[in-house]
Phi, psi and omega in degrees: 000356183061228177275355181271159176228153170278101187298335182294330178290327172296321176297316178305314181292329177298311178302317180299312185285329177296318180289326176297312180300317178302312181298323181287335180284333178121123180220160176302158184301319177298319177293319181294326178295315179298312186296318182286352179287341183212347192291337171266320174306332182296328176292322174296320181299312179297317176297322175295321176304320181279349185295136174224112186297326185269009184280321184226152170289164181301308177302321180290324179294312183298316182295318182293322181282328175295320178294324183272344184240315187281327179296313176298326175303308180292316188297305184288324179300307177294318182298313180292323174297315176298316180305304192280327177288330175294317177298317178299315179305321185277320191243344177212073187303329185291344178262352181285153177241161178303138185299329179292330178290332181295310183289327177297320177297321183285316188280342180224047183294129171264162187296336184257001181278124185291330178045052180055234184261016181255021190297323186294346182290350180299337180296328187289306174297328174299314179295320178301311178302315182297316183291316181293316179299319179290326178300315181295322179293318181291328178293313183291337183248023182303323179273348178228068185296343180290344180281347180300314183296312177292331176294319180295320176295323172301319178293324179296321173299316178297322184290320181291323180280349187298325181294329177277319184280328180237087185302330180274122182297144178279156180289156172058023178069021184295324179293329174293326182294333180300316176283333185286337179303325179296318180293315179299319179294322180295320176296317178297323182286329177296318180296315178300321181296333180296348177280353180249164180302320182297321181288322177295322180294319182295314181287349171290354174073056180297120190297332185288348176276340190293309179298327179294313181293319179298306184297321180294319180291318178295315179296311180299320182293319179290327177292321181282334179093184185293133176231159181204110181302316183302314185272005181056039176259108183243339185066224177286131185304309186293318177296321182295305181290328177295315178298314182294315181292322177299315181288320178300312181297324175304308183289329173299309182287326177294321179292319180295323180294317177300319184290351177285349187252101181304326178296323180286320181299323183268352178283167182303316181295317180294319176299317180295318181296317181292324178296315176298317180299333182276350184237033186291329182295312182297319180296317186299312188280345184257336197299316180295322178291321179299316181296317179297323179293318178299317182295321179287326179285333183254153171288059191295316181295321182293319177302313182291327177291331179284341182221070187295336182280349185242022183299314182290326175296320175294321177297322178296321177293320175299317178297328177292315179297317181298318178301314181296317182293315179298318178299317178293320178294322181289325173299315182296317176295324178301328178273321189269322184216069187301333182293344181281336183245026175075022181248147183284325183213172180303144189294137176237161179287156178224164174262106185295148175251117183250169180274139178246000000 
């Protein structure tokens, strides 16, 4: 793509990261059930859409993904654990944990380990594992590409059953990656489908599919109940993947539909959404810490106690503020230390590519 980007993917990632931050701030159970059905799987889907087997050799691919995912994982994982355990040690000793446990949690983080306030970092090694595994799968099935789909389904079955078959969580979110390979494969398959007329028609964003996909994703997620990829909570296998894929396709097609309008892409809102979508890694690793600092710095509990009927509205406002602050910090890091937020070099402007 050169210096151009498919801006609709930035819009997709905007929805994923915005819903993640909103969910962390506090939402009603029904909303949380819907958001958790797709807001992390959508990132695996987008990564799969961008995957190109022939672009890099396997060693170069592994090194590139390790640099952009594992370095931020270690830096922010260790940094945030030191920050919060230090705070607890000084001001709330009953919540502090032994320092040797802090480093053990970071270096051997399991998918269900809260690891203080660095819990969200599980996604980074999980994505690394998923991408490396998919590269090997794609390489082995290059001459028989139709095998990718059934193999991905097999991994999804293993991933959903991992919590029952292996009661001890695996380190670095590897057990989550088994089920995530299916989403990664779906994204890769959609890109491959784009070479054909049916795929181009689908990515043109036919408006009449949007309410069907949105309604299907919402209904299936509420039917299945609360799920959480990090905690290996899936509910019914078919409802889980059906709800996730319906919602993901809805936001993909809705983003593609928005990207068809140059005026929206170039307006302040469109530019902001795309820019947020380009900085999701920094927002992901920072948002929980930013929120906790705000909660500690403000009389937050007193405000919520004074207006119990407006708690969720206040949490929504908090999520918006957290998104803006995390976004600003991510931009700053992208200029001063791009390697901390998964970028090769300092952030530069780009010319978005929209659909016509």
